[in-house]
C-alpha beads as a LAMMPS data file, in Angstrom:
LAMMPS data file: protein, C-alpha beads

372 atoms
371 bonds

1 atom types
1 bond types

-500.0 500.0 xlo xhi
-500.0 500.0 ylo yhi
-500.0 500.0 zlo zhi

Masses

1 110.0

Atoms # bond

1 1 1 0.000 0.000 0.000
2 1 1 2.834 2.392 0.816
3 1 1 4.478 1.660 -2.547
4 1 1 1.254 2.606 -4.277
5 1 1 1.256 5.891 -2.393
6 1 1 4.944 6.376 -3.056
7 1 1 4.766 6.309 -6.816
8 1 1 1.759 8.511 -7.379
9 1 1 2.202 11.722 -5.507
10 1 1 3.495 15.270 -5.446
11 1 1 2.465 17.919 -2.915
12 1 1 0.229 15.392 -1.132
13 1 1 0.196 11.586 -1.086
14 1 1 -2.049 9.349 -3.213
15 1 1 -5.020 11.292 -4.512
16 1 1 -7.897 10.515 -6.803
17 1 1 -7.883 12.059 -10.282
18 1 1 -9.792 15.301 -10.726
19 1 1 -13.371 14.973 -11.927
20 1 1 -13.084 17.831 -14.371
21 1 1 -11.000 19.084 -17.270
22 1 1 -11.457 22.818 -16.734
23 1 1 -8.003 23.304 -15.198
24 1 1 -6.218 22.364 -18.399
25 1 1 -8.637 24.361 -20.507
26 1 1 -8.289 27.475 -18.359
27 1 1 -4.511 27.234 -18.518
28 1 1 -4.297 26.675 -22.271
29 1 1 -6.306 29.662 -23.473
30 1 1 -3.904 32.441 -22.402
31 1 1 -0.869 30.209 -22.817
32 1 1 -1.366 29.551 -26.513
33 1 1 -1.267 33.260 -27.333
34 1 1 1.800 33.780 -25.179
35 1 1 3.642 30.874 -26.739
36 1 1 2.937 32.095 -30.241
37 1 1 4.936 35.185 -29.393
38 1 1 7.584 33.295 -27.448
39 1 1 8.172 30.829 -30.252
40 1 1 7.899 33.097 -33.256
41 1 1 11.270 31.700 -34.329
42 1 1 11.307 28.212 -35.929
43 1 1 10.603 25.602 -33.285
44 1 1 12.797 22.603 -32.551
45 1 1 11.802 19.498 -34.492
46 1 1 11.791 16.222 -32.599
47 1 1 13.686 13.424 -34.338
48 1 1 12.168 9.969 -34.218
49 1 1 14.326 6.869 -33.812
50 1 1 13.462 5.842 -37.343
51 1 1 14.932 8.963 -38.897
52 1 1 11.553 10.568 -39.565
53 1 1 10.402 13.811 -37.965
54 1 1 7.817 14.518 -35.293
55 1 1 6.209 17.905 -34.924
56 1 1 5.706 17.445 -31.173
57 1 1 7.669 15.815 -28.363
58 1 1 6.538 12.420 -27.099
59 1 1 6.111 12.804 -23.352
60 1 1 6.121 10.203 -20.562
61 1 1 4.641 11.197 -17.189
62 1 1 5.646 8.984 -14.250
63 1 1 3.580 8.781 -11.060
64 1 1 0.728 9.963 -13.241
65 1 1 -2.207 9.267 -10.923
66 1 1 -1.084 11.697 -8.250
67 1 1 -2.242 15.251 -7.671
68 1 1 -0.626 16.756 -10.764
69 1 1 -0.299 13.917 -13.260
70 1 1 -3.819 13.686 -14.652
71 1 1 -4.275 17.422 -15.081
72 1 1 -0.761 17.782 -16.472
73 1 1 -1.577 15.149 -19.086
74 1 1 -4.752 17.031 -20.055
75 1 1 -2.810 20.258 -20.453
76 1 1 -0.014 18.695 -22.517
77 1 1 -2.463 16.735 -24.676
78 1 1 -4.297 19.952 -25.407
79 1 1 -1.000 21.456 -26.499
80 1 1 0.593 18.541 -28.371
81 1 1 -2.170 16.060 -29.151
82 1 1 -3.714 13.144 -27.281
83 1 1 -1.289 10.467 -28.501
84 1 1 1.787 12.561 -27.684
85 1 1 1.435 12.190 -23.905
86 1 1 1.704 8.855 -22.087
87 1 1 0.393 8.744 -18.551
88 1 1 1.962 6.001 -16.398
89 1 1 1.765 4.565 -12.896
90 1 1 1.621 1.194 -11.101
91 1 1 -2.068 1.551 -10.247
92 1 1 -4.994 0.215 -12.244
93 1 1 -6.639 3.273 -13.850
94 1 1 -10.354 3.972 -13.954
95 1 1 -12.296 4.136 -17.198
96 1 1 -12.056 7.916 -17.392
97 1 1 -8.257 7.761 -17.370
98 1 1 -8.121 4.937 -19.911
99 1 1 -10.475 6.736 -22.289
100 1 1 -8.671 10.064 -22.025
101 1 1 -5.443 8.966 -23.726
102 1 1 -2.493 6.541 -23.601
103 1 1 -1.890 4.923 -20.213
104 1 1 0.713 2.274 -19.386
105 1 1 2.178 0.484 -16.381
106 1 1 5.569 1.876 -15.367
107 1 1 7.545 1.061 -12.233
108 1 1 10.265 3.675 -11.649
109 1 1 12.359 1.108 -9.770
110 1 1 12.525 -1.113 -12.869
111 1 1 15.232 0.393 -15.076
112 1 1 14.877 -2.143 -17.899
113 1 1 11.124 -1.684 -17.958
114 1 1 11.499 2.088 -18.199
115 1 1 14.131 1.682 -20.879
116 1 1 11.756 -0.423 -22.965
117 1 1 9.046 2.224 -22.657
118 1 1 11.404 4.990 -23.783
119 1 1 12.565 2.974 -26.796
120 1 1 9.220 1.473 -27.817
121 1 1 7.355 4.792 -27.560
122 1 1 10.227 6.987 -28.805
123 1 1 9.967 9.243 -25.762
124 1 1 11.479 12.755 -25.949
125 1 1 10.505 14.190 -22.544
126 1 1 10.122 12.625 -19.108
127 1 1 8.075 14.424 -16.473
128 1 1 8.962 12.601 -13.291
129 1 1 6.267 13.059 -10.626
130 1 1 6.869 9.832 -8.691
131 1 1 7.830 10.558 -5.075
132 1 1 7.088 9.685 -1.477
133 1 1 6.175 12.943 0.227
134 1 1 7.181 14.739 3.407
135 1 1 4.869 13.419 6.120
136 1 1 4.534 9.957 4.526
137 1 1 8.277 9.687 3.870
138 1 1 9.089 10.129 7.542
139 1 1 6.999 7.042 8.293
140 1 1 9.034 4.835 5.943
141 1 1 12.496 6.229 5.286
142 1 1 13.925 3.139 3.490
143 1 1 11.053 3.158 1.015
144 1 1 11.435 6.915 0.511
145 1 1 15.117 6.401 -0.300
146 1 1 14.260 3.775 -2.901
147 1 1 11.456 5.688 -4.566
148 1 1 12.798 9.237 -4.314
149 1 1 16.492 8.567 -4.913
150 1 1 16.854 5.258 -6.759
151 1 1 13.819 6.003 -8.919
152 1 1 15.177 9.444 -9.766
153 1 1 18.565 7.912 -10.649
154 1 1 16.816 5.592 -13.104
155 1 1 15.030 8.334 -15.017
156 1 1 18.085 10.594 -14.932
157 1 1 20.274 7.893 -16.439
158 1 1 17.646 7.135 -19.084
159 1 1 17.455 10.814 -19.988
160 1 1 21.231 10.945 -20.368
161 1 1 21.384 7.729 -22.386
162 1 1 18.644 8.730 -24.828
163 1 1 19.202 12.506 -24.794
164 1 1 15.785 13.318 -23.345
165 1 1 14.538 16.531 -21.797
166 1 1 13.645 15.735 -18.195
167 1 1 11.610 17.580 -15.586
168 1 1 11.946 16.635 -11.914
169 1 1 9.914 18.784 -9.504
170 1 1 11.436 19.976 -6.266
171 1 1 9.797 21.639 -3.285
172 1 1 9.902 24.190 -0.504
173 1 1 10.828 21.131 1.561
174 1 1 14.299 21.254 -0.010
175 1 1 15.108 23.996 2.501
176 1 1 15.655 23.655 6.232
177 1 1 15.806 25.637 9.480
178 1 1 19.201 27.136 8.550
179 1 1 17.795 28.630 5.334
180 1 1 16.502 32.215 5.299
181 1 1 12.718 31.900 5.507
182 1 1 11.379 35.327 4.546
183 1 1 12.221 35.499 1.740
184 1 1 13.958 32.296 0.644
185 1 1 16.144 33.070 -2.391
186 1 1 16.839 30.776 -5.323
187 1 1 20.377 29.983 -4.149
188 1 1 20.992 29.692 -0.424
189 1 1 21.910 27.137 2.227
190 1 1 19.798 23.971 2.049
191 1 1 19.806 21.631 5.030
192 1 1 16.382 19.940 5.059
193 1 1 15.409 17.656 7.930
194 1 1 13.009 15.328 6.141
195 1 1 13.989 12.477 3.831
196 1 1 11.696 14.048 1.235
197 1 1 13.640 17.304 1.372
198 1 1 17.014 15.535 1.399
199 1 1 16.023 13.489 -1.660
200 1 1 14.923 16.614 -3.509
201 1 1 18.204 18.439 -2.811
202 1 1 19.934 15.305 -4.080
203 1 1 17.807 15.383 -7.237
204 1 1 18.588 19.062 -7.830
205 1 1 22.336 18.525 -7.469
206 1 1 22.397 15.342 -9.551
207 1 1 20.400 17.002 -12.323
208 1 1 22.709 19.999 -12.386
209 1 1 25.736 17.688 -12.401
210 1 1 24.357 15.690 -15.335
211 1 1 23.680 18.954 -17.176
212 1 1 27.208 20.285 -16.716
213 1 1 28.952 16.906 -17.160
214 1 1 26.894 15.348 -19.953
215 1 1 24.852 18.209 -21.420
216 1 1 21.572 16.749 -20.124
217 1 1 18.569 19.043 -20.598
218 1 1 17.517 18.849 -16.953
219 1 1 14.833 21.232 -15.683
220 1 1 13.501 21.567 -12.152
221 1 1 11.023 23.859 -10.405
222 1 1 10.727 24.138 -6.650
223 1 1 6.976 24.141 -6.079
224 1 1 5.304 25.501 -2.943
225 1 1 2.164 23.903 -1.524
226 1 1 -0.044 23.066 -4.514
227 1 1 -3.762 23.541 -3.949
228 1 1 -6.372 21.741 -6.018
229 1 1 -9.823 20.235 -5.566
230 1 1 -8.393 16.734 -5.249
231 1 1 -9.142 15.235 -1.829
232 1 1 -6.286 15.923 0.636
233 1 1 -3.665 13.246 1.179
234 1 1 -1.962 14.155 4.447
235 1 1 0.937 16.314 3.285
236 1 1 2.220 19.199 5.372
237 1 1 0.523 21.884 3.245
238 1 1 -2.661 19.854 2.736
239 1 1 -4.546 21.700 5.456
240 1 1 -5.182 24.316 2.754
241 1 1 -7.121 21.668 0.815
242 1 1 -8.717 19.769 3.706
243 1 1 -10.265 22.908 5.167
244 1 1 -12.445 23.316 2.063
245 1 1 -13.690 19.717 2.177
246 1 1 -14.376 19.666 5.907
247 1 1 -15.562 23.256 6.141
248 1 1 -18.053 22.973 3.293
249 1 1 -19.292 19.591 4.499
250 1 1 -19.478 20.069 8.271
251 1 1 -18.756 23.735 8.997
252 1 1 -15.819 22.640 11.182
253 1 1 -12.133 21.922 10.743
254 1 1 -9.302 21.014 13.122
255 1 1 -6.020 22.341 11.752
256 1 1 -2.755 20.516 12.478
257 1 1 -0.695 23.721 12.091
258 1 1 -0.626 26.819 14.287
259 1 1 -2.846 29.667 13.058
260 1 1 0.127 31.928 12.229
261 1 1 2.137 29.350 10.239
262 1 1 2.962 31.104 6.970
263 1 1 3.791 28.955 3.938
264 1 1 4.106 29.608 0.182
265 1 1 1.214 28.281 -1.906
266 1 1 0.096 28.002 -5.511
267 1 1 -3.141 27.091 -7.275
268 1 1 -2.828 24.008 -9.468
269 1 1 -3.505 25.880 -12.705
270 1 1 -0.593 28.243 -12.065
271 1 1 1.545 25.266 -11.128
272 1 1 0.821 23.384 -14.358
273 1 1 1.251 26.478 -16.488
274 1 1 4.629 27.204 -14.914
275 1 1 5.724 23.660 -15.761
276 1 1 4.713 23.958 -19.406
277 1 1 6.184 27.427 -19.835
278 1 1 9.440 26.299 -18.238
279 1 1 9.661 23.133 -20.330
280 1 1 9.173 25.093 -23.551
281 1 1 11.424 28.028 -22.614
282 1 1 14.416 28.354 -24.977
283 1 1 17.688 27.061 -23.572
284 1 1 19.360 30.432 -23.912
285 1 1 16.879 32.017 -21.484
286 1 1 17.694 29.609 -18.668
287 1 1 20.404 30.935 -16.402
288 1 1 19.767 28.061 -13.995
289 1 1 18.465 24.503 -14.056
290 1 1 16.501 24.885 -10.794
291 1 1 14.095 27.755 -10.071
292 1 1 11.775 28.759 -7.245
293 1 1 8.197 29.437 -8.378
294 1 1 5.275 30.600 -6.276
295 1 1 2.120 32.684 -6.309
296 1 1 1.248 33.663 -2.715
297 1 1 1.981 33.067 0.967
298 1 1 -0.654 32.854 3.691
299 1 1 -1.363 31.450 7.146
300 1 1 -4.240 29.192 8.257
301 1 1 -5.947 32.117 10.003
302 1 1 -5.725 34.244 6.838
303 1 1 -7.257 31.425 4.807
304 1 1 -10.013 31.002 7.412
305 1 1 -10.821 34.715 7.180
306 1 1 -11.308 34.460 3.415
307 1 1 -13.270 31.218 3.615
308 1 1 -15.580 32.600 6.320
309 1 1 -17.093 34.904 3.710
310 1 1 -18.500 31.775 2.035
311 1 1 -19.102 29.785 5.248
312 1 1 -20.091 32.352 7.921
313 1 1 -20.617 29.625 10.551
314 1 1 -17.160 28.080 9.961
315 1 1 -15.437 27.009 13.198
316 1 1 -11.715 26.171 13.062
317 1 1 -9.711 24.809 15.982
318 1 1 -5.954 24.280 16.087
319 1 1 -4.104 21.198 17.302
320 1 1 -0.516 21.178 15.932
321 1 1 1.040 17.752 15.346
322 1 1 4.366 16.525 13.937
323 1 1 3.756 18.399 10.687
324 1 1 4.206 21.668 12.572
325 1 1 7.897 20.856 13.040
326 1 1 8.224 20.292 9.307
327 1 1 6.420 23.535 8.462
328 1 1 8.597 25.483 10.886
329 1 1 11.683 24.517 8.872
330 1 1 10.221 25.551 5.508
331 1 1 10.173 28.944 3.728
332 1 1 7.511 31.441 4.710
333 1 1 7.882 33.516 1.548
334 1 1 9.436 32.184 -1.662
335 1 1 11.597 34.501 -3.799
336 1 1 10.932 33.525 -7.412
337 1 1 12.288 36.717 -8.972
338 1 1 14.827 34.785 -11.055
339 1 1 12.105 32.743 -12.765
340 1 1 10.174 35.939 -13.463
341 1 1 13.292 37.593 -14.862
342 1 1 14.719 34.723 -16.941
343 1 1 11.694 33.096 -18.567
344 1 1 8.828 35.435 -17.766
345 1 1 7.000 33.556 -15.018
346 1 1 3.859 35.314 -13.743
347 1 1 1.104 33.879 -11.556
348 1 1 -2.590 34.420 -12.266
349 1 1 -4.233 33.336 -8.995
350 1 1 -4.044 35.184 -5.680
351 1 1 -5.704 34.112 -2.422
352 1 1 -9.100 35.649 -3.242
353 1 1 -9.303 33.890 -6.625
354 1 1 -8.046 30.635 -5.127
355 1 1 -10.722 30.569 -2.414
356 1 1 -13.468 31.419 -4.891
357 1 1 -12.455 28.610 -7.267
358 1 1 -11.916 26.051 -4.523
359 1 1 -15.323 26.688 -2.951
360 1 1 -16.992 26.307 -6.321
361 1 1 -15.035 23.227 -7.436
362 1 1 -15.240 21.296 -4.162
363 1 1 -18.950 22.071 -3.848
364 1 1 -19.763 21.019 -7.409
365 1 1 -17.489 17.995 -7.716
366 1 1 -17.624 16.477 -4.231
367 1 1 -20.150 17.957 -1.809
368 1 1 -23.106 17.999 -4.213
369 1 1 -22.226 14.650 -5.793
370 1 1 -21.848 12.897 -2.443
371 1 1 -25.338 14.003 -1.420
372 1 1 -26.974 12.664 -4.586

Bonds

1 1 1 2
2 1 2 3
3 1 3 4
4 1 4 5
5 1 5 6
6 1 6 7
7 1 7 8
8 1 8 9
9 1 9 10
10 1 10 11
11 1 11 12
12 1 12 13
13 1 13 14
14 1 14 15
15 1 15 16
16 1 16 17
17 1 17 18
18 1 18 19
19 1 19 20
20 1 20 21
21 1 21 22
22 1 22 23
23 1 23 24
24 1 24 25
25 1 25 26
26 1 26 27
27 1 27 28
28 1 28 29
29 1 29 30
30 1 30 31
31 1 31 32
32 1 32 33
33 1 33 34
34 1 34 35
35 1 35 36
36 1 36 37
37 1 37 38
38 1 38 39
39 1 39 40
40 1 40 41
41 1 41 42
42 1 42 43
43 1 43 44
44 1 44 45
45 1 45 46
46 1 46 47
47 1 47 48
48 1 48 49
49 1 49 50
50 1 50 51
51 1 51 52
52 1 52 53
53 1 53 54
54 1 54 55
55 1 55 56
56 1 56 57
57 1 57 58
58 1 58 59
59 1 59 60
60 1 60 61
61 1 61 62
62 1 62 63
63 1 63 64
64 1 64 65
65 1 65 66
66 1 66 67
67 1 67 68
68 1 68 69
69 1 69 70
70 1 70 71
71 1 71 72
72 1 72 73
73 1 73 74
74 1 74 75
75 1 75 76
76 1 76 77
77 1 77 78
78 1 78 79
79 1 79 80
80 1 80 81
81 1 81 82
82 1 82 83
83 1 83 84
84 1 84 85
85 1 85 86
86 1 86 87
87 1 87 88
88 1 88 89
89 1 89 90
90 1 90 91
91 1 91 92
92 1 92 93
93 1 93 94
94 1 94 95
95 1 95 96
96 1 96 97
97 1 97 98
98 1 98 99
99 1 99 100
100 1 100 101
101 1 101 102
102 1 102 103
103 1 103 104
104 1 104 105
105 1 105 106
106 1 106 107
107 1 107 108
108 1 108 109
109 1 109 110
110 1 110 111
111 1 111 112
112 1 112 113
113 1 113 114
114 1 114 115
115 1 115 116
116 1 116 117
117 1 117 118
118 1 118 119
119 1 119 120
120 1 120 121
121 1 121 122
122 1 122 123
123 1 123 124
124 1 124 125
125 1 125 126
126 1 126 127
127 1 127 128
128 1 128 129
129 1 129 130
130 1 130 131
131 1 131 132
132 1 132 133
133 1 133 134
134 1 134 135
135 1 135 136
136 1 136 137
137 1 137 138
138 1 138 139
139 1 139 140
140 1 140 141
141 1 141 142
142 1 142 143
143 1 143 144
144 1 144 145
145 1 145 146
146 1 146 147
147 1 147 148
148 1 148 149
149 1 149 150
150 1 150 151
151 1 151 152
152 1 152 153
153 1 153 154
154 1 154 155
155 1 155 156
156 1 156 157
157 1 157 158
158 1 158 159
159 1 159 160
160 1 160 161
161 1 161 162
162 1 162 163
163 1 163 164
164 1 164 165
165 1 165 166
166 1 166 167
167 1 167 168
168 1 168 169
169 1 169 170
170 1 170 171
171 1 171 172
172 1 172 173
173 1 173 174
174 1 174 175
175 1 175 176
176 1 176 177
177 1 177 178
178 1 178 179
179 1 179 180
180 1 180 181
181 1 181 182
182 1 182 183
183 1 183 184
184 1 184 185
185 1 185 186
186 1 186 187
187 1 187 188
188 1 188 189
189 1 189 190
190 1 190 191
191 1 191 192
192 1 192 193
193 1 193 194
194 1 194 195
195 1 195 196
196 1 196 197
197 1 197 198
198 1 198 199
199 1 199 200
200 1 200 201
201 1 201 202
202 1 202 203
203 1 203 204
204 1 204 205
205 1 205 206
206 1 206 207
207 1 207 208
208 1 208 209
209 1 209 210
210 1 210 211
211 1 211 212
212 1 212 213
213 1 213 214
214 1 214 215
215 1 215 216
216 1 216 217
217 1 217 218
218 1 218 219
219 1 219 220
220 1 220 221
221 1 221 222
222 1 222 223
223 1 223 224
224 1 224 225
225 1 225 226
226 1 226 227
227 1 227 228
228 1 228 229
229 1 229 230
230 1 230 231
231 1 231 232
232 1 232 233
233 1 233 234
234 1 234 235
235 1 235 236
236 1 236 237
237 1 237 238
238 1 238 239
239 1 239 240
240 1 240 241
241 1 241 242
242 1 242 243
243 1 243 244
244 1 244 245
245 1 245 246
246 1 246 247
247 1 247 248
248 1 248 249
249 1 249 250
250 1 250 251
251 1 251 252
252 1 252 253
253 1 253 254
254 1 254 255
255 1 255 256
256 1 256 257
257 1 257 258
258 1 258 259
259 1 259 260
260 1 260 261
261 1 261 262
262 1 262 263
263 1 263 264
264 1 264 265
265 1 265 266
266 1 266 267
267 1 267 268
268 1 268 269
269 1 269 270
270 1 270 271
271 1 271 272
272 1 272 273
273 1 273 274
274 1 274 275
275 1 275 276
276 1 276 277
277 1 277 278
278 1 278 279
279 1 279 280
280 1 280 281
281 1 281 282
282 1 282 283
283 1 283 284
284 1 284 285
285 1 285 286
286 1 286 287
287 1 287 288
288 1 288 289
289 1 289 290
290 1 290 291
291 1 291 292
292 1 292 293
293 1 293 294
294 1 294 295
295 1 295 296
296 1 296 297
297 1 297 298
298 1 298 299
299 1 299 300
300 1 300 301
301 1 301 302
302 1 302 303
303 1 303 304
304 1 304 305
305 1 305 306
306 1 306 307
307 1 307 308
308 1 308 309
309 1 309 310
310 1 310 311
311 1 311 312
312 1 312 313
313 1 313 314
314 1 314 315
315 1 315 316
316 1 316 317
317 1 317 318
318 1 318 319
319 1 319 320
320 1 320 321
321 1 321 322
322 1 322 323
323 1 323 324
324 1 324 325
325 1 325 326
326 1 326 327
327 1 327 328
328 1 328 329
329 1 329 330
330 1 330 331
331 1 331 332
332 1 332 333
333 1 333 334
334 1 334 335
335 1 335 336
336 1 336 337
337 1 337 338
338 1 338 339
339 1 339 340
340 1 340 341
341 1 341 342
342 1 342 343
343 1 343 344
344 1 344 345
345 1 345 346
346 1 346 347
347 1 347 348
348 1 348 349
349 1 349 350
350 1 350 351
351 1 351 352
352 1 352 353
353 1 353 354
354 1 354 355
355 1 355 356
356 1 356 357
357 1 357 358
358 1 358 359
359 1 359 360
360 1 360 361
361 1 361 362
362 1 362 363
363 1 363 364
364 1 364 365
365 1 365 366
366 1 366 367
367 1 367 368
368 1 368 369
369 1 369 370
370 1 370 371
371 1 371 372
């Protein structure tokens, strides 16, 4: 069961796929216009193994049934075509996933199996979402080492061997109590105290090494807490998701963080758009291989204040647990000025927009449906 959770998550542990496609559609509309300007010059053509030419990259997404995988696949399929994006995981998919586009079994700990997928499907990009997250990783450190480090080594070596472009997400958890917290710059001391954070620093350094040593096109974004209308999975920042589900359903929520715990956050549509914009940014614009990205920072009490406008009777109590120690070692405010300078990153969703969308989406897709 833990292995299933390990290979399907990012920003929260195992989550069910979203019951909507609006996230990808909302992201694509403004992005298409922006990319037409960004890529006015002739675009790179993607060579197939047979010597022919492909107009779009063939993309493999690992850990695809986690929080970001399904919506990322929708976004990339809207951009490059349904057959150009392969969603993968070790979990049996539901009919909606199967009918939405290519889906295959892929175990990130099986190098030969991954190698066969890359060769058989002529993969050009790997988007590597598979990871065991912060709170879950602390419960099973040996498994976290295997999934987060050995699995990452496998995809990194494949990318080097077959000259692939590879994206490996990082996290605010890559920083620790010795890092400046407000703001946390792109380059600073990193001494995380979770196996999740340690594995992500390792991934960042290995990716940069492979880039400088072998010319690997490695790209990495440090994401903050990612908020979506997927059910929460127990991650450190997941209170900002759980409060919508519990608050809208019962009018109550018990928060496991202190009310003044400030953390960087990002709505899922901004998160996915940043990934696509970064992956398609010209090489010459990238001064680094690893960038901070964010949209906002808030505390539980600030989120409660906004949500109370929609749920006037909302009652929130606070009972900090072990996740408070993790949160206390993470950035409070993320400095993503280098991403904004180098490749034009800009967020679209602030706290007011986030709360409005989350109330609507959770109500429509979960609260109303569960009462039918």
